[in-house]
C-alpha positions as CSV (number, residue, x, y, z in Angstrom):
1,M,4.5,14.7,-4.9
2,N,4.7,17.2,-2.0
3,E,2.2,15.5,0.3
4,K,2.8,13.8,3.6
5,R,4.4,10.4,3.2
6,V,4.6,9.3,6.9
7,Y,1.7,9.2,9.4
8,T,2.3,8.5,13.2
9,F,0.1,6.8,15.8
10,G,0.5,6.0,19.5
11,N,-0.6,6.9,23.0
12,G,-4.2,7.3,22.0
13,K,-3.5,9.7,19.1
14,A,-3.2,9.1,15.4
15,E,-2.6,11.2,12.3
16,G,-4.8,8.9,10.3
17,N,-8.1,7.0,10.8
18,A,-10.1,4.1,9.3
19,Q,-11.4,6.3,6.5
20,M,-7.9,6.7,5.2
21,R,-7.6,3.1,4.0
22,E,-6.6,4.3,0.4
23,V,-3.8,6.4,1.8
24,L,-2.5,4.2,4.7
25,G,-3.4,0.7,3.5
26,G,-5.6,-1.6,5.6
27,K,-3.1,-2.3,8.4
28,G,-2.1,1.3,8.7
29,A,-5.6,2.6,8.8
30,N,-6.6,-0.1,11.3
31,L,-3.7,0.7,13.6
32,A,-4.5,4.4,13.6
33,E,-8.2,3.7,14.3
34,M,-7.4,1.3,17.1
35,N,-5.3,4.0,18.8
36,L,-8.1,6.5,18.4
37,I,-10.7,4.2,20.1
38,G,-8.3,3.3,23.0
39,V,-6.9,-0.1,22.1
40,P,-3.4,-0.3,23.5
41,V,-1.3,-0.4,20.4
42,P,2.5,0.4,20.6
43,P,3.5,3.7,19.0
44,G,4.6,3.5,15.4
45,F,4.2,5.0,11.9
46,T,2.9,4.1,8.5
47,I,4.4,5.0,5.1
48,T,1.7,5.8,2.6
49,T,0.7,3.6,-0.3
50,D,1.3,6.5,-2.7
51,T,5.0,6.4,-1.5
52,C,5.2,2.7,-2.6
53,N,3.9,3.7,-6.0
54,E,6.3,6.6,-6.1
55,Y,9.2,4.2,-5.3
56,Y,8.5,2.4,-8.6
57,E,8.6,5.8,-10.4
58,V,11.7,7.4,-8.9
59,G,13.7,4.4,-7.5
60,E,15.2,3.4,-4.2
61,E,17.8,6.1,-3.7
62,K,15.4,9.0,-4.5
63,I,12.7,7.5,-2.1
64,K,15.3,7.2,0.7
65,E,16.2,10.9,0.2
66,L,12.5,12.0,0.1
67,L,11.6,9.9,3.2
68,Q,14.6,10.5,5.4
69,D,13.4,13.6,7.4
70,E,9.8,12.3,7.8
71,V,10.9,8.8,8.9
72,M,13.5,10.2,11.3
73,A,10.8,12.4,12.9
74,A,8.4,9.5,13.1
75,V,11.1,7.3,14.8
76,A,11.7,10.1,17.3
77,H,8.0,10.2,18.0
78,T,7.9,6.5,18.4
79,E,10.8,6.5,20.8
80,A,9.2,9.3,22.9
């Protein structure tokens, strides 16, 4: 799996949208969409549903390793 695992949102911008419910889950897709339509939602990020499934395949330690860079970048985005 070499695809994006973490999607950010905040300040009226979002990497996802409501049509990405399969990827982001219901809450993640709705938070992204609310940002895009101007609802004041605090910045944050969503880890994809595929990553959850991948966790069951590769285990906790491997997922931590795979997610570390993307999560740290998303946290920096949220802090900014």
